[in-house]
A tleap script that builds the chain and sets N, CA, C and O, in Angstrom:
source leaprc.protein.ff14SB
mol = sequence {
  NMET GLU ASN LEU PHE CYS ASN GLU CYS ASN
  LEU SER LYS GLN ILE PRO ASN LEU ILE ALA
  GLU GLU LEU LEU GLY MET GLU ASN LEU SER
  LEU ILE GLN LYS ARG TYR GLN GLN MET LYS
  ASP GLY TYR ASN PHE THR TYR PRO CGLU
}
set mol.1.N position { 109.952 -10.030 19.149 }
set mol.1.CA position { 111.351 -10.155 19.452 }
set mol.1.C position { 111.576 -11.400 20.311 }
set mol.1.O position { 110.854 -11.630 21.281 }
set mol.2.N position { 112.559 -12.183 19.956 }
set mol.2.CA position { 112.876 -13.404 20.686 }
set mol.2.C position { 113.745 -13.078 21.894 }
set mol.2.O position { 114.702 -12.310 21.791 }
set mol.3.N position { 113.408 -13.665 23.038 }
set mol.3.CA position { 114.244 -13.516 24.222 }
set mol.3.C position { 115.410 -14.471 24.141 }
set mol.3.O position { 115.236 -15.656 23.856 }
set mol.4.N position { 116.583 -13.965 24.390 }
set mol.4.CA position { 117.782 -14.790 24.389 }
set mol.4.C position { 118.547 -14.569 25.679 }
set mol.4.O position { 118.521 -13.475 26.242 }
set mol.5.N position { 119.216 -15.587 26.142 }
set mol.5.CA position { 120.072 -15.465 27.309 }
set mol.5.C position { 121.386 -14.878 26.850 }
set mol.5.O position { 122.192 -15.575 26.234 }
set mol.6.N position { 121.613 -13.634 27.131 }
set mol.6.CA position { 122.839 -12.929 26.748 }
set mol.6.C position { 123.157 -13.176 25.280 }
set mol.6.O position { 123.938 -14.065 24.939 }
set mol.7.N position { 122.549 -12.386 24.431 }
set mol.7.CA position { 122.807 -12.483 22.994 }
set mol.7.C position { 124.311 -12.600 22.733 }
set mol.7.O position { 125.123 -12.229 23.581 }
set mol.8.N position { 124.666 -13.102 21.588 }
set mol.8.CA position { 126.086 -13.248 21.255 }
set mol.8.C position { 126.749 -11.875 21.253 }
set mol.8.O position { 126.557 -11.084 20.330 }
set mol.9.N position { 127.512 -11.605 22.271 }
set mol.9.CA position { 128.183 -10.328 22.420 }
set mol.9.C position { 129.351 -10.514 23.380 }
set mol.9.O position { 129.618 -11.627 23.830 }
set mol.10.N position { 130.035 -9.439 23.687 }
set mol.10.CA position { 131.161 -9.490 24.608 }
set mol.10.C position { 130.768 -9.979 25.994 }
set mol.10.O position { 131.591 -10.564 26.698 }
set mol.11.N position { 129.525 -9.748 26.393 }
set mol.11.CA position { 129.101 -10.149 27.731 }
set mol.11.C position { 129.205 -11.650 27.948 }
set mol.11.O position { 129.381 -12.103 29.078 }
set mol.12.N position { 129.097 -12.418 26.882 }
set mol.12.CA position { 129.219 -13.874 27.016 }
set mol.12.C position { 130.583 -14.275 27.554 }
set mol.12.O position { 130.716 -15.315 28.198 }
set mol.13.N position { 131.586 -13.466 27.297 }
set mol.13.CA position { 132.928 -13.738 27.815 }
set mol.13.C position { 133.209 -12.929 29.069 }
set mol.13.O position { 133.876 -13.410 29.985 }
set mol.14.N position { 132.704 -11.707 29.117 }
set mol.14.CA position { 133.006 -10.821 30.236 }
set mol.14.C position { 132.370 -11.280 31.545 }
set mol.14.O position { 133.001 -11.190 32.598 }
set mol.15.N position { 131.151 -11.760 31.498 }
set mol.15.CA position { 130.467 -12.159 32.725 }
set mol.15.C position { 131.175 -13.332 33.412 }
set mol.15.O position { 131.464 -13.236 34.605 }
set mol.16.N position { 131.467 -14.436 32.709 }
set mol.16.CA position { 132.207 -15.514 33.380 }
set mol.16.C position { 133.575 -15.050 33.894 }
set mol.16.O position { 133.999 -15.463 34.973 }
set mol.17.N position { 134.260 -14.203 33.137 }
set mol.17.CA position { 135.560 -13.699 33.591 }
set mol.17.C position { 135.409 -12.868 34.860 }
set mol.17.O position { 136.207 -13.006 35.787 }
set mol.18.N position { 134.410 -12.020 34.911 }
set mol.18.CA position { 134.173 -11.194 36.090 }
set mol.18.C position { 133.878 -12.057 37.317 }
set mol.18.O position { 134.401 -11.803 38.402 }
set mol.19.N position { 133.046 -13.068 37.141 }
set mol.19.CA position { 132.716 -13.968 38.251 }
set mol.19.C position { 133.974 -14.675 38.747 }
set mol.19.O position { 134.184 -14.808 39.953 }
set mol.20.N position { 134.807 -15.125 37.816 }
set mol.20.CA position { 136.043 -15.803 38.207 }
set mol.20.C position { 136.996 -14.843 38.914 }
set mol.20.O position { 137.531 -15.166 39.974 }
set mol.21.N position { 137.207 -13.678 38.338 }
set mol.21.CA position { 138.149 -12.715 38.900 }
set mol.21.C position { 137.726 -12.203 40.269 }
set mol.21.O position { 138.552 -12.084 41.173 }
set mol.22.N position { 136.451 -11.903 40.421 }
set mol.22.CA position { 135.984 -11.231 41.637 }
set mol.22.C position { 135.433 -12.162 42.713 }
set mol.22.O position { 135.419 -11.807 43.891 }
set mol.23.N position { 134.978 -13.353 42.316 }
set mol.23.CA position { 134.294 -14.202 43.289 }
set mol.23.C position { 134.932 -15.571 43.515 }
set mol.23.O position { 135.234 -15.946 44.649 }
set mol.24.N position { 135.130 -16.296 42.450 }
set mol.24.CA position { 135.458 -17.713 42.605 }
set mol.24.C position { 136.895 -18.088 42.286 }
set mol.24.O position { 137.311 -19.216 42.552 }
set mol.25.N position { 137.657 -17.166 41.726 }
set mol.25.CA position { 139.050 -17.456 41.387 }
set mol.25.C position { 139.197 -17.918 39.948 }
set mol.25.O position { 138.351 -18.635 39.415 }
set mol.26.N position { 140.285 -17.493 39.334 }
set mol.26.CA position { 140.527 -17.808 37.924 }
set mol.26.C position { 140.711 -19.299 37.673 }
set mol.26.O position { 140.507 -19.762 36.551 }
set mol.27.N position { 141.091 -20.056 38.694 }
set mol.27.CA position { 141.238 -21.505 38.507 }
set mol.27.C position { 139.903 -22.174 38.216 }
set mol.27.O position { 139.864 -23.313 37.753 }
set mol.28.N position { 138.812 -21.470 38.486 }
set mol.28.CA position { 137.470 -22.006 38.223 }
set mol.28.C position { 136.850 -21.479 36.936 }
set mol.28.O position { 135.681 -21.750 36.662 }
set mol.29.N position { 137.606 -20.735 36.147 }
set mol.29.CA position { 137.055 -20.106 34.949 }
set mol.29.C position { 136.450 -21.120 33.987 }
set mol.29.O position { 135.357 -20.886 33.470 }
set mol.30.N position { 137.114 -22.221 33.736 }
set mol.30.CA position { 136.565 -23.191 32.772 }
set mol.30.C position { 135.245 -23.775 33.265 }
set mol.30.O position { 134.341 -24.006 32.462 }
set mol.31.N position { 135.116 -24.018 34.567 }
set mol.31.CA position { 133.860 -24.525 35.117 }
set mol.31.C position { 132.748 -23.475 34.997 }
set mol.31.O position { 131.605 -23.806 34.684 }
set mol.32.N position { 133.093 -22.217 35.247 }
set mol.32.CA position { 132.113 -21.136 35.141 }
set mol.32.C position { 131.650 -20.998 33.699 }
set mol.32.O position { 130.457 -20.833 33.445 }
set mol.33.N position { 132.575 -21.065 32.757 }
set mol.33.CA position { 132.217 -20.962 31.336 }
set mol.33.C position { 131.306 -22.104 30.920 }
set mol.33.O position { 130.355 -21.887 30.170 }
set mol.34.N position { 131.577 -23.319 31.391 }
set mol.34.CA position { 130.724 -24.465 31.066 }
set mol.34.C position { 129.325 -24.287 31.658 }
set mol.34.O position { 128.328 -24.575 30.996 }
set mol.35.N position { 129.252 -23.816 32.892 }
set mol.35.CA position { 127.957 -23.606 33.531 }
set mol.35.C position { 127.189 -22.498 32.834 }
set mol.35.O position { 125.979 -22.610 32.637 }
set mol.36.N position { 127.865 -21.449 32.467 }
set mol.36.CA position { 127.233 -20.344 31.752 }
set mol.36.C position { 126.651 -20.848 30.431 }
set mol.36.O position { 125.549 -20.451 30.054 }
set mol.37.N position { 127.374 -21.710 29.728 }
set mol.37.CA position { 126.880 -22.280 28.481 }
set mol.37.C position { 125.652 -23.153 28.732 }
set mol.37.O position { 124.706 -23.137 27.943 }
set mol.38.N position { 125.663 -23.919 29.835 }
set mol.38.CA position { 124.490 -24.722 30.188 }
set mol.38.C position { 123.276 -23.832 30.416 }
set mol.38.O position { 122.170 -24.168 29.992 }
set mol.39.N position { 123.474 -22.706 31.079 }
set mol.39.CA position { 122.361 -21.786 31.317 }
set mol.39.C position { 121.849 -21.208 30.006 }
set mol.39.O position { 120.640 -21.070 29.821 }
set mol.40.N position { 122.761 -20.865 29.085 }
set mol.40.CA position { 122.338 -20.374 27.773 }
set mol.40.C position { 121.552 -21.434 27.030 }
set mol.40.O position { 120.504 -21.142 26.453 }
set mol.41.N position { 122.051 -22.670 27.037 }
set mol.41.CA position { 121.400 -23.760 26.308 }
set mol.41.C position { 120.002 -24.046 26.852 }
set mol.41.O position { 119.107 -24.398 26.084 }
set mol.42.N position { 119.800 -23.904 28.151 }
set mol.42.CA position { 118.529 -24.233 28.756 }
set mol.42.C position { 117.592 -23.059 28.950 }
set mol.42.O position { 116.521 -23.224 29.534 }
set mol.43.N position { 117.957 -21.894 28.485 }
set mol.43.CA position { 117.182 -20.687 28.764 }
set mol.43.C position { 115.754 -20.758 28.235 }
set mol.43.O position { 114.833 -20.305 28.915 }
set mol.44.N position { 115.546 -21.299 27.070 }
set mol.44.CA position { 114.213 -21.322 26.465 }
set mol.44.C position { 113.472 -22.631 26.684 }
set mol.44.O position { 112.438 -22.863 26.059 }
set mol.45.N position { 113.979 -23.488 27.559 }
set mol.45.CA position { 113.279 -24.730 27.863 }
set mol.45.C position { 111.965 -24.430 28.581 }
set mol.45.O position { 111.834 -23.425 29.280 }
set mol.46.N position { 111.013 -25.312 28.395 }
set mol.46.CA position { 109.776 -25.203 29.163 }
set mol.46.C position { 110.020 -25.848 30.533 }
set mol.46.O position { 111.024 -26.532 30.730 }
set mol.47.N position { 109.109 -25.629 31.464 }
set mol.47.CA position { 109.286 -26.170 32.811 }
set mol.47.C position { 109.487 -27.700 32.811 }
set mol.47.O position { 110.397 -28.177 33.490 }
set mol.48.N position { 108.677 -28.485 32.081 }
set mol.48.CA position { 108.894 -29.945 32.069 }
set mol.48.C position { 110.252 -30.366 31.500 }
set mol.48.O position { 110.811 -31.381 31.915 }
set mol.49.N position { 110.777 -29.591 30.558 }
set mol.49.CA position { 112.058 -29.952 29.971 }
set mol.49.C position { 113.161 -29.790 30.989 }
set mol.49.O position { 114.326 -30.047 30.684 }
savepdb mol mol.pdb
quit
């Protein structure tokens, strides 16, 4: 089984929304979504990458 950073599901949208609503404010939602995507993109990188 391949490890994935938050498989394509509702959590991909719910987690950034929750962070914005409860912690950082909705005005930061687009930044949180971009950062979350960066984390997904880099999840399977090796240490040197």
